[in-house]
Legacy VTK file of the C-alpha trace (Angstrom):
# vtk DataFile Version 3.0
C-alpha trace
ASCII
DATASET POLYDATA
POINTS 261 float
-15.441 -28.669 -5.785
-16.508 -27.526 -2.329
-13.327 -28.889 -0.771
-11.253 -26.928 -3.283
-13.048 -23.690 -2.466
-12.575 -24.399 1.241
-8.861 -24.976 0.695
-8.474 -21.733 -1.269
-10.392 -19.829 1.401
-8.136 -21.328 4.091
-4.973 -20.318 2.219
-6.236 -16.760 1.688
-7.258 -16.495 5.343
-3.843 -17.699 6.496
-2.160 -15.180 4.156
-4.274 -12.336 5.548
-3.679 -13.398 9.168
0.071 -13.593 8.534
0.119 -10.169 6.895
-1.841 -8.735 9.824
0.752 -10.253 12.182
3.504 -8.393 10.321
1.672 -5.084 10.146
0.751 -5.088 13.828
4.006 -6.383 15.315
7.247 -4.938 16.532
9.613 -4.516 13.595
12.324 -6.611 15.287
11.962 -10.206 16.511
13.092 -11.105 19.094
12.392 -7.651 20.475
15.688 -5.993 21.362
15.937 -2.181 21.605
19.720 -2.528 21.507
19.867 -4.429 18.214
22.320 -2.712 15.857
22.997 -0.019 18.435
26.529 0.417 19.707
26.687 1.153 23.389
24.377 3.633 25.114
21.980 3.594 22.154
24.506 5.119 19.740
23.313 5.355 16.139
25.412 3.492 13.573
27.045 4.383 10.274
25.781 1.503 8.152
26.960 0.389 4.709
24.599 -1.854 2.744
26.624 -3.567 0.016
24.717 -4.918 -2.992
25.681 -6.261 -6.399
23.143 -4.661 -8.764
20.620 -1.818 -8.893
17.267 -3.201 -7.639
18.876 -5.517 -5.037
18.115 -2.883 -2.402
14.401 -2.861 -3.294
13.905 -6.525 -4.149
15.681 -8.013 -1.143
16.636 -5.438 1.513
13.671 -3.063 1.899
12.682 -4.367 5.389
16.264 -3.820 6.567
16.505 -0.331 5.054
13.210 0.727 6.649
14.257 -0.680 10.030
17.512 1.272 9.868
15.765 4.485 8.833
13.127 4.209 11.570
15.930 3.573 14.062
17.683 6.786 13.091
20.787 5.069 11.731
22.924 6.702 9.051
22.655 4.399 6.025
24.879 4.301 2.959
24.395 2.024 -0.036
27.270 0.755 -2.170
26.215 -0.935 -5.412
29.140 -2.817 -6.953
27.921 -2.617 -10.586
25.492 -0.768 -12.850
23.730 -4.022 -13.777
24.740 -3.655 -17.408
24.259 -7.285 -18.445
21.524 -6.247 -20.912
23.141 -2.974 -21.954
20.959 -0.693 -19.830
23.456 0.067 -17.075
23.070 3.855 -17.265
19.299 3.534 -17.019
19.532 1.191 -14.060
21.941 3.556 -12.323
19.351 6.338 -12.547
16.652 3.952 -11.327
18.426 3.053 -8.091
18.556 6.737 -7.164
14.807 7.024 -7.706
14.195 3.922 -5.602
16.435 5.180 -2.798
14.567 8.478 -2.816
11.354 6.525 -2.142
13.103 4.661 0.687
14.358 7.983 2.123
18.035 7.150 1.706
19.950 10.406 0.985
21.130 10.271 -2.623
24.588 11.564 -1.700
24.916 8.393 0.383
24.231 6.075 -2.562
27.184 5.074 -4.749
27.083 2.948 -7.897
30.368 1.612 -9.267
31.185 0.740 -12.870
34.515 -1.029 -12.536
35.674 -3.026 -15.595
36.489 -5.949 -13.322
33.039 -5.976 -11.717
30.562 -6.262 -14.564
27.103 -7.765 -14.143
26.660 -11.322 -15.392
26.247 -14.939 -14.357
29.490 -15.783 -16.145
31.456 -12.864 -14.711
33.985 -13.743 -12.016
34.484 -10.938 -9.534
37.862 -10.552 -7.838
37.390 -10.855 -4.077
40.479 -8.807 -3.276
39.194 -5.979 -5.450
35.792 -6.138 -3.756
37.402 -6.021 -0.305
39.539 -3.021 -1.305
36.624 -1.035 -2.751
34.419 -1.747 0.251
37.246 -0.802 2.586
37.535 2.560 0.808
33.896 3.344 1.569
34.289 2.152 5.169
37.136 4.602 5.634
35.479 7.562 3.875
32.161 7.284 5.738
33.507 5.984 9.053
31.391 2.832 8.689
31.100 0.576 11.715
28.392 -1.820 10.464
28.128 -3.755 7.182
25.067 -5.559 5.799
24.977 -7.688 2.670
24.126 -11.104 1.213
25.064 -14.437 2.755
27.180 -17.006 0.896
24.178 -18.247 -1.111
23.240 -14.740 -2.261
19.450 -15.254 -1.865
19.016 -16.048 -5.569
22.302 -17.895 -6.004
23.595 -15.193 -8.377
27.418 -15.429 -8.456
27.758 -11.634 -8.157
25.703 -11.661 -4.944
27.820 -14.476 -3.545
31.041 -12.723 -4.504
30.014 -9.623 -2.540
29.580 -11.775 0.572
33.002 -13.388 0.178
34.612 -10.008 -0.494
33.207 -8.712 2.792
34.466 -11.799 4.623
37.923 -11.186 3.149
37.787 -7.613 4.433
36.664 -8.731 7.889
39.450 -11.307 8.114
41.944 -8.424 8.156
42.951 -7.904 11.793
42.706 -4.131 11.297
38.972 -4.396 10.530
37.872 -6.247 13.671
35.937 -3.204 14.889
33.432 -3.554 12.035
30.241 -5.453 12.818
28.683 -7.316 9.887
25.315 -8.986 9.233
24.150 -11.126 6.324
20.706 -11.589 4.781
19.753 -15.230 5.265
18.900 -17.144 2.087
15.722 -19.209 2.330
14.620 -22.474 0.741
12.531 -22.140 -2.402
9.305 -22.914 -0.512
9.939 -20.344 2.209
11.252 -17.785 -0.284
7.928 -17.633 -2.112
5.534 -17.973 0.811
5.155 -14.221 1.237
4.003 -13.083 4.687
3.147 -16.667 5.670
6.810 -17.333 6.452
6.590 -14.914 9.377
5.763 -17.788 11.736
8.842 -19.855 10.842
11.063 -16.769 10.764
9.941 -15.755 14.253
10.475 -19.264 15.611
13.969 -19.581 14.132
15.082 -16.122 15.253
13.687 -16.653 18.758
15.510 -19.929 19.352
18.782 -19.208 17.549
21.918 -18.305 19.478
21.201 -15.160 21.448
21.885 -11.897 19.616
23.123 -13.757 16.514
19.997 -13.645 14.351
17.023 -11.272 14.086
13.897 -11.110 11.966
13.037 -7.596 10.739
9.379 -7.152 9.793
8.275 -4.673 7.141
5.324 -2.802 8.622
4.870 -0.955 5.322
5.281 -3.517 2.490
3.756 -1.116 -0.037
7.125 0.670 -0.031
8.744 -2.488 -1.404
6.394 -2.298 -4.386
6.906 1.440 -4.897
10.702 1.175 -4.669
10.874 -1.786 -7.038
8.491 -0.065 -9.473
11.038 2.776 -9.683
13.275 0.270 -11.506
11.164 0.607 -14.646
13.543 -1.315 -16.885
13.224 -4.317 -14.563
9.549 -3.947 -13.576
8.178 -6.741 -15.792
5.499 -9.301 -14.996
7.593 -11.973 -13.253
9.304 -9.426 -10.997
5.901 -8.017 -10.075
4.918 -11.543 -9.046
8.215 -11.919 -7.200
7.643 -8.810 -5.113
4.102 -9.926 -4.287
5.011 -13.456 -3.239
8.578 -13.022 -1.992
9.185 -13.345 1.723
11.883 -10.660 1.329
9.163 -8.086 0.642
7.682 -8.651 4.092
10.664 -9.551 6.262
14.442 -9.945 6.375
16.277 -12.394 8.590
19.730 -11.066 9.435
22.473 -13.269 10.865
25.686 -11.981 12.362
28.830 -12.734 10.381
31.556 -14.177 12.557
34.915 -14.411 10.798
37.750 -16.179 12.580
LINES 1 262
261 0 1 2 3 4 5 6 7 8 9 10 11 12 13 14 15 16 17 18 19 20 21 22 23 24 25 26 27 28 29 30 31 32 33 34 35 36 37 38 39 40 41 42 43 44 45 46 47 48 49 50 51 52 53 54 55 56 57 58 59 60 61 62 63 64 65 66 67 68 69 70 71 72 73 74 75 76 77 78 79 80 81 82 83 84 85 86 87 88 89 90 91 92 93 94 95 96 97 98 99 100 101 102 103 104 105 106 107 108 109 110 111 112 113 114 115 116 117 118 119 120 121 122 123 124 125 126 127 128 129 130 131 132 133 134 135 136 137 138 139 140 141 142 143 144 145 146 147 148 149 150 151 152 153 154 155 156 157 158 159 160 161 162 163 164 165 166 167 168 169 170 171 172 173 174 175 176 177 178 179 180 181 182 183 184 185 186 187 188 189 190 191 192 193 194 195 196 197 198 199 200 201 202 203 204 205 206 207 208 209 210 211 212 213 214 215 216 217 218 219 220 221 222 223 224 225 226 227 228 229 230 231 232 233 234 235 236 237 238 239 240 241 242 243 244 245 246 247 248 249 250 251 252 253 254 255 256 257 258 259 260
């Protein structure tokens, strides 16, 4: 029994040490004052593209906070109301409450309810339609930087993955080459649920990856992840509470640059 108690104490200690590393560190690893800035420290017009209300809180809070602290102008485009369970209108209201907690201006948050882009694992989203709708927002808000999911969509949800491929379709257009785009790296199941402990692997990978192609953004205020996700009351049930507590995405985001030929 003593060895079990020692093991539990070691795990808790490592968790606390890892969390302390996040709270006391620079919010960007490797440290680069020019990351996401465009020449002479210019602030960016950023569009975060997500699939459902709560994606911004569950997965992208470290990125949103980094952008806000950096003075960037952030817009959020949610491609559906998340109406798979018939509570789309409620979820639409909830994302506005969450974005208010994250200090994203509500007039810069847009939730779509297109008949061809309905929430569901069995729903196939048209990539051309996604590219067109995203392009509309890029033009209206003079967006020069996109952030979204990678091709695995973090959770593997087909709507998440479709958003990534829609952005890649947009970027493949020769007229959109001026837009810079970054994707949230999907992690293995072990790393995904290791909470702050993954900070060590994330730092190592971002430090040794191709220069200026991948960065780890640390959330120096993880309590905001909990508060923002709690604003999604219809979704704030026991297993999502556990997810937010143990998910690496609460404590850090690893962003990788999207390079489309």
